[in-house]
C-alpha atoms as a printed R data frame, in Angstrom:
    type eleno elety resid chain resno       x      y      z
1   ATOM     1    CA   MET     A     1  -0.281 -0.194  0.380
2   ATOM     2    CA   GLN     A     2   1.205  3.196 -1.121
3   ATOM     3    CA   GLN     A     3   0.942  5.933  1.697
4   ATOM     4    CA   LYS     A     4   0.276  9.666  0.580
5   ATOM     5    CA   HIS     A     5   2.254 12.681  2.019
6   ATOM     6    CA   ARG     A     6   0.148 15.540  3.119
7   ATOM     7    CA   GLY     A     7   1.287 19.059  3.870
8   ATOM     8    CA   PHE     A     8   3.175 21.903  1.775
9   ATOM     9    CA   THR     A     9   5.990 21.697 -0.124
10  ATOM    10    CA   LEU     A    10   8.877 24.221  0.607
11  ATOM    11    CA   ILE     A    11   8.105 25.993 -2.221
12  ATOM    12    CA   GLU     A    12   4.397 26.518 -1.729
13  ATOM    13    CA   LEU     A    13   5.589 27.530  1.465
14  ATOM    14    CA   MET     A    14   8.346 30.285  0.276
15  ATOM    15    CA   ILE     A    15   5.574 31.684 -1.861
16  ATOM    16    CA   VAL     A    16   3.367 31.960  0.883
17  ATOM    17    CA   VAL     A    17   5.561 34.176  2.882
18  ATOM    18    CA   ALA     A    18   6.856 36.175 -0.345
19  ATOM    19    CA   ILE     A    19   2.961 36.887 -0.738
20  ATOM    20    CA   MET     A    20   2.627 38.149  3.058
21  ATOM    21    CA   GLY     A    21   6.099 39.944  2.535
22  ATOM    22    CA   ILE     A    22   4.524 41.979 -0.642
23  ATOM    23    CA   LEU     A    23   0.918 42.441  0.873
24  ATOM    24    CA   ALA     A    24   3.055 43.952  4.072
25  ATOM    25    CA   THR     A    25   5.269 46.713  2.275
26  ATOM    26    CA   LEU     A    26   1.949 47.606  0.522
27  ATOM    27    CA   ALA     A    27  -0.404 48.023  3.960
28  ATOM    28    CA   ILE     A    28   2.205 49.201  6.294
29  ATOM    29    CA   PRO     A    29   2.918 52.494  4.800
30  ATOM    30    CA   SER     A    30  -0.955 53.230  4.684
31  ATOM    31    CA   TYR     A    31  -2.038 52.152  7.852
32  ATOM    32    CA   GLN     A    32   0.238 54.515  9.319
33  ATOM    33    CA   GLY     A    33  -0.785 57.533  6.900
34  ATOM    34    CA   PHE     A    34  -4.151 56.663  8.427
35  ATOM    35    CA   VAL     A    35  -2.607 56.663 11.775
36  ATOM    36    CA   ALA     A    36  -1.475 59.655 11.564
37  ATOM    37    CA   LYS     A    37  -4.327 62.137  9.775
38  ATOM    38    CA   SER     A    38  -6.418 60.070 12.728
39  ATOM    39    CA   GLN     A    39  -4.065 61.523 15.073
40  ATOM    40    CA   VAL     A    40  -4.092 65.213 13.363
41  ATOM    41    CA   SER     A    41  -7.331 65.042 13.640
42  ATOM    42    CA   ARG     A    42  -8.207 63.913 17.277
43  ATOM    43    CA   ALA     A    43  -5.730 66.758 18.040
44  ATOM    44    CA   VAL     A    44  -7.954 69.782 16.209
45  ATOM    45    CA   SER     A    45 -11.113 68.281 17.387
46  ATOM    46    CA   GLU     A    46  -9.763 68.110 21.160
47  ATOM    47    CA   LEU     A    47  -8.221 72.015 20.558
48  ATOM    48    CA   GLY     A    48 -11.702 72.678 19.139
49  ATOM    49    CA   ALA     A    49 -13.444 72.032 22.361
50  ATOM    50    CA   TYR     A    50 -11.746 74.766 24.236
51  ATOM    51    CA   ARG     A    51 -13.927 77.331 21.361
52  ATOM    52    CA   THR     A    52 -17.234 77.559 23.308
53  ATOM    53    CA   ALA     A    53 -15.338 78.059 26.801
54  ATOM    54    CA   TYR     A    54 -13.061 80.642 25.205
55  ATOM    55    CA   GLU     A    55 -16.160 82.306 23.835
56  ATOM    56    CA   THR     A    56 -17.922 82.277 27.228
57  ATOM    57    CA   SER     A    57 -15.208 84.138 29.205
58  ATOM    58    CA   LEU     A    58 -14.492 86.550 26.604
59  ATOM    59    CA   SER     A    59 -18.798 87.512 26.789
60  ATOM    60    CA   ASN     A    60 -18.646 87.467 30.496
61  ATOM    61    CA   ASN     A    61 -15.213 89.994 30.386
62  ATOM    62    CA   GLU     A    62 -12.958 87.346 32.122
63  ATOM    63    CA   ALA     A    63  -9.630 86.515 31.849
64  ATOM    64    CA   ILE     A    64  -9.294 83.582 29.162
65  ATOM    65    CA   ASN     A    65  -6.236 81.057 30.107
66  ATOM    66    CA   ASN     A    66  -6.247 77.592 30.784
67  ATOM    67    CA   ALA     A    67  -7.235 77.216 33.865
68  ATOM    68    CA   SER     A    68 -10.859 78.982 33.047
69  ATOM    69    CA   LEU     A    69 -10.655 77.111 29.744
70  ATOM    70    CA   GLY     A    70 -10.478 73.887 31.886
71  ATOM    71    CA   TYR     A    71  -7.317 73.070 29.551
72  ATOM    72    CA   VAL     A    72  -6.083 69.499 29.767
73  ATOM    73    CA   PRO     A    73  -3.320 68.518 28.052
74  ATOM    74    CA   SER     A    74  -3.114 66.257 25.575
75  ATOM    75    CA   GLN     A    75  -0.958 63.162 25.202
76  ATOM    76    CA   LEU     A    76  -0.307 64.031 21.905
77  ATOM    77    CA   THR     A    77   0.644 67.549 22.320
78  ATOM    78    CA   THR     A    78   3.839 69.380 23.803
79  ATOM    79    CA   GLY     A    79   2.002 71.551 25.872
80  ATOM    80    CA   ASP     A    80   1.306 71.287 30.031
81  ATOM    81    CA   LYS     A    81  -0.840 72.960 32.329
82  ATOM    82    CA   ALA     A    82   1.893 76.105 32.341
83  ATOM    83    CA   THR     A    83   1.995 76.638 28.943
84  ATOM    84    CA   GLU     A    84  -0.867 78.887 27.800
85  ATOM    85    CA   ILE     A    85  -3.148 77.878 24.599
86  ATOM    86    CA   SER     A    86  -5.005 80.860 24.238
87  ATOM    87    CA   THR     A    87  -4.120 84.188 23.408
88  ATOM    88    CA   ALA     A    88  -7.261 87.231 23.510
89  ATOM    89    CA   ASN     A    89  -6.634 90.415 22.201
90  ATOM    90    CA   THR     A    90  -8.326 94.030 22.937
91  ATOM    91    CA   ASP     A    91 -10.301 94.076 19.366
92  ATOM    92    CA   GLY     A    92 -12.062 90.665 19.879
93  ATOM    93    CA   SER     A    93 -10.085 88.871 18.195
94  ATOM    94    CA   GLY     A    94  -7.406 85.564 19.380
95  ATOM    95    CA   HIS     A    95  -6.344 82.031 18.891
96  ATOM    96    CA   LEU     A    96  -5.976 79.186 20.132
97  ATOM    97    CA   GLN     A    97  -3.034 76.854 19.719
98  ATOM    98    CA   VAL     A    98  -1.008 73.755 20.256
99  ATOM    99    CA   THR     A    99   2.110 71.796 19.156
100 ATOM   100    CA   LEU     A   100   1.721 68.302 18.396
101 ATOM   101    CA   GLY     A   101   4.226 66.261 20.503
102 ATOM   102    CA   GLY     A   102   4.166 63.501 22.945
103 ATOM   103    CA   ARG     A   103   3.164 60.639 21.534
104 ATOM   104    CA   VAL     A   104   2.330 61.656 17.927
105 ATOM   105    CA   GLN     A   105   4.076 59.558 15.192
106 ATOM   106    CA   GLY     A   106   7.262 61.133 14.733
107 ATOM   107    CA   GLY     A   107   7.204 63.165 11.380
108 ATOM   108    CA   LEU     A   108   4.337 65.488 12.914
109 ATOM   109    CA   ALA     A   109   5.719 66.417 15.786
110 ATOM   110    CA   GLY     A   110   6.457 70.458 15.672
111 ATOM   111    CA   ALA     A   111   3.134 71.264 13.766
112 ATOM   112    CA   VAL     A   112   1.190 74.075 14.649
113 ATOM   113    CA   ILE     A   113  -2.828 73.749 15.147
114 ATOM   114    CA   ARG     A   114  -4.260 76.857 15.734
115 ATOM   115    CA   PHE     A   115  -8.072 78.140 15.672
116 ATOM   116    CA   GLU     A   116  -7.871 81.485 15.011
117 ATOM   117    CA   ARG     A   117 -11.081 84.195 15.777
118 ATOM   118    CA   ASN     A   118 -11.465 87.380 14.211
119 ATOM   119    CA   THR     A   119 -13.359 90.235 15.386
120 ATOM   120    CA   GLU     A   120 -16.589 89.106 14.409
121 ATOM   121    CA   GLY     A   121 -16.050 86.214 15.961
122 ATOM   122    CA   ARG     A   122 -16.008 83.249 13.242
123 ATOM   123    CA   TRP     A   123 -13.154 80.822 13.925
124 ATOM   124    CA   GLN     A   124 -10.638 78.869 11.568
125 ATOM   125    CA   CYS     A   125  -8.509 76.550 12.202
126 ATOM   126    CA   VAL     A   126  -5.103 76.463 10.643
127 ATOM   127    CA   ILE     A   127  -2.147 74.438 10.524
128 ATOM   128    CA   ASP     A   128   1.548 75.419 10.362
129 ATOM   129    CA   ALA     A   129   3.057 71.970  9.271
130 ATOM   130    CA   GLY     A   130   6.833 74.148  8.578
131 ATOM   131    CA   ALA     A   131   8.274 72.414 11.527
132 ATOM   132    CA   ALA     A   132   7.127 68.880 10.808
133 ATOM   133    CA   SER     A   133   9.425 66.770  8.911
134 ATOM   134    CA   GLY     A   134   6.966 63.603  7.457
135 ATOM   135    CA   TRP     A   135   4.004 66.661  7.343
136 ATOM   136    CA   ARG     A   136   1.549 65.308  4.207
137 ATOM   137    CA   ASN     A   137  -1.150 67.688  3.374
138 ATOM   138    CA   SER     A   138  -3.473 63.917  2.897
139 ATOM   139    CA   TYR     A   139  -3.328 64.547  6.794
140 ATOM   140    CA   LEU     A   140  -5.018 68.145  6.565
141 ATOM   141    CA   PRO     A   141  -8.202 67.158  8.101
142 ATOM   142    CA   THR     A   142 -11.280 68.960  6.981
143 ATOM   143    CA   GLY     A   143 -12.127 72.854  7.729
144 ATOM   144    CA   CYS     A   144  -8.814 73.464  8.136
145 ATOM   145    CA   VAL     A   145  -6.912 74.870  5.713
146 ATOM   146    CA   ALA     A   146  -2.208 74.856  6.159
147 ATOM   147    CA   SER     A   147  -0.680 78.298  6.600
């Protein structure tokens, strides 16, 4: 009686490993791009949440600082409680600003995210990515502009 051998040959295993390697080289950069974009979007969202407190303090003629905003530093930024994120001008304009760093992907560190308020009370998201070595315009969230 002839015995059948079951299993894979070495060539078949090598082909599967080669295919997996090709798929990995294509998938990893895409994945890293999605992670970077989500980190930028998260930081923009976290900073944008302080606009309401900014407007409240402004309308009540109160000082606008980290304490009045209820600022809690993000793991994605270089900020701390002692570093003020807001600036208020006498004409009603001003801005909220943080710098990416901390646990953000290395190529994003140094990008500055800023919400600028004009004298009419309109806010605009502006991102200055000049100091971020790995910045791509595809990371720019909807509604934000590059400076």
